[in-house]
C-alpha positions as CSV (number, residue, x, y, z in Angstrom):
1,M,-7.9,-17.1,8.0
2,I,-8.5,-15.9,4.6
3,Y,-9.9,-18.3,1.6
4,V,-8.5,-17.7,-2.0
5,R,-10.3,-18.1,-5.4
6,P,-10.3,-17.1,-8.9
7,F,-11.2,-13.4,-9.1
8,K,-15.2,-12.7,-10.3
9,K,-16.0,-9.6,-11.9
10,E,-18.6,-8.7,-9.2
11,D,-15.6,-9.0,-6.5
12,Y,-13.9,-5.6,-8.0
13,D,-16.3,-3.4,-6.4
14,A,-17.9,-6.0,-3.4
15,F,-16.0,-3.5,-1.2
16,V,-14.7,-0.1,0.0
17,P,-11.1,-0.3,-0.7
18,I,-8.4,1.2,1.3
19,E,-6.6,3.1,-1.8
20,P,-10.1,4.0,-3.8
21,L,-9.7,4.5,-7.4
22,T,-10.3,8.3,-8.3
23,E,-12.3,7.1,-11.8
24,P,-15.0,4.6,-12.1
25,T,-14.6,0.9,-12.7
26,D,-14.8,0.2,-16.3
27,P,-16.9,-2.9,-16.8
28,E,-15.1,-4.4,-19.9
29,F,-11.6,-3.9,-17.9
30,V,-13.1,-5.8,-15.0
31,Q,-14.8,-9.4,-17.2
32,A,-11.2,-8.9,-18.8
33,I,-9.5,-9.7,-15.6
34,E,-12.0,-12.1,-14.8
35,D,-11.4,-13.8,-18.8
36,S,-7.8,-13.5,-17.9
37,G,-7.6,-16.2,-15.2
38,L,-4.6,-14.0,-14.1
39,A,-6.5,-12.6,-10.6
40,V,-7.8,-14.1,-7.5
41,T,-10.1,-13.2,-4.5
42,G,-9.7,-13.2,-1.2
43,I,-12.7,-13.9,1.4
44,R,-13.1,-14.1,5.4
45,D,-15.7,-15.3,6.7
46,G,-17.8,-15.3,3.8
47,E,-17.4,-11.7,2.5
48,V,-14.4,-10.2,-0.3
49,V,-11.4,-8.6,1.6
50,G,-9.6,-7.7,-1.4
51,C,-9.0,-8.9,-5.0
52,G,-5.9,-8.9,-7.0
53,G,-3.3,-10.6,-10.1
54,V,-1.1,-9.8,-12.9
55,H,-1.6,-8.3,-16.3
56,P,0.7,-8.9,-18.9
57,V,2.8,-5.7,-19.9
58,E,1.9,-5.3,-23.6
59,D,4.9,-5.6,-26.2
60,I,6.9,-7.2,-23.0
61,P,5.0,-10.7,-22.5
62,E,7.9,-11.8,-20.1
63,Q,7.3,-8.9,-17.7
64,G,4.2,-8.5,-15.6
65,E,2.4,-5.6,-14.0
66,M,0.6,-6.5,-10.5
67,W,-3.0,-4.9,-9.5
68,L,-4.0,-5.1,-5.7
69,R,-7.6,-3.8,-3.6
70,L,-7.7,-4.3,-0.3
71,S,-10.7,-3.9,2.2
72,E,-10.2,-1.8,5.0
73,S,-10.9,-4.9,7.0
74,C,-7.4,-5.9,5.6
75,Q,-5.7,-4.2,8.4
76,Q,-7.4,-5.2,11.3
77,Y,-5.6,-8.5,9.8
78,P,-2.1,-7.9,8.7
79,L,-0.6,-11.0,8.7
80,D,-3.2,-12.8,7.3
81,T,-3.3,-10.6,4.4
82,L,0.6,-10.3,4.1
83,R,0.6,-14.4,4.2
84,W,-2.3,-14.4,1.7
85,L,-0.1,-11.8,-0.7
86,R,3.0,-13.9,0.0
87,E,1.2,-17.5,-0.9
88,G,-0.4,-15.6,-4.2
89,L,2.8,-14.1,-5.6
90,K,4.3,-17.1,-5.2
91,I,1.7,-18.7,-7.0
92,I,2.3,-16.4,-9.8
93,E,5.9,-16.9,-9.7
94,E,5.9,-20.6,-10.0
95,V,3.1,-20.8,-12.5
96,Y,3.2,-17.9,-14.9
97,P,6.1,-17.3,-17.8
98,F,7.0,-13.8,-16.2
99,K,10.6,-13.5,-15.9
100,Q,9.8,-9.6,-13.9
101,L,6.9,-8.5,-12.2
102,N,6.2,-4.6,-12.0
103,A,4.2,-2.8,-9.2
104,T,3.2,1.1,-9.7
105,I,2.1,2.6,-6.2
106,R,1.1,6.3,-5.6
107,C,4.0,8.0,-3.1
108,C,1.2,9.0,-0.4
109,F,0.3,5.3,0.3
110,E,3.2,4.6,2.7
111,K,1.8,1.1,4.1
112,S,1.7,0.4,0.2
113,V,5.2,1.0,0.2
114,R,6.0,-1.3,3.1
115,M,4.0,-4.1,1.7
116,I,5.6,-4.3,-1.7
117,E,8.7,-4.2,0.1
118,Y,7.9,-7.3,2.4
119,L,7.0,-8.9,-0.8
120,G,10.5,-9.1,-2.3
121,F,10.1,-5.8,-4.7
122,E,12.5,-3.1,-4.9
123,S,12.0,0.5,-6.0
124,T,13.7,0.9,-9.3
125,R,12.4,4.9,-10.1
126,E,9.6,7.5,-9.6
127,V,7.2,9.1,-12.3
128,E,5.2,11.7,-12.2
129,V,1.3,11.7,-13.7
130,E,-0.4,14.8,-13.7
131,G,1.2,16.5,-10.9
132,Q,1.3,13.1,-8.6
133,K,4.0,11.3,-8.0
134,W,4.3,7.6,-8.8
135,F,7.3,4.9,-7.7
136,I,7.7,2.0,-9.8
137,Y,8.9,-1.5,-8.0
138,S,10.0,-4.5,-9.9
139,K,10.6,-8.3,-8.5
140,R,12.6,-10.2,-10.6
141,V,11.4,-13.6,-10.7
142,K,13.4,-17.0,-11.1
């Protein structure tokens, strides 16, 4: 079972993510995530297994951009992980005033594509940034 609590800045680098970033972590950015109150951390057996949340889109406050970092151990417990993500998404949809949620996924991460589609997001377009293809997914919130 995964226990969920509010995100703390030390959670961001508390594990090796499945999909590591190519750039070093910006401490000010991570502090802003904590300060926003729009992120949570998943804990299993006392260990951080993931964190994620939503950022309001600049100039379009009714839209939110989802983000997620999962540890490699989440692959060992896919049902717990999906349950945690589904419950977290439900909280975001019910509590925050977003009318649309978006997610951007690098094309080569097939598990992420399957997961976001399972959570009810639909592919809206593809973009290319610095020679890398990305998929844009969206979900309307009622």
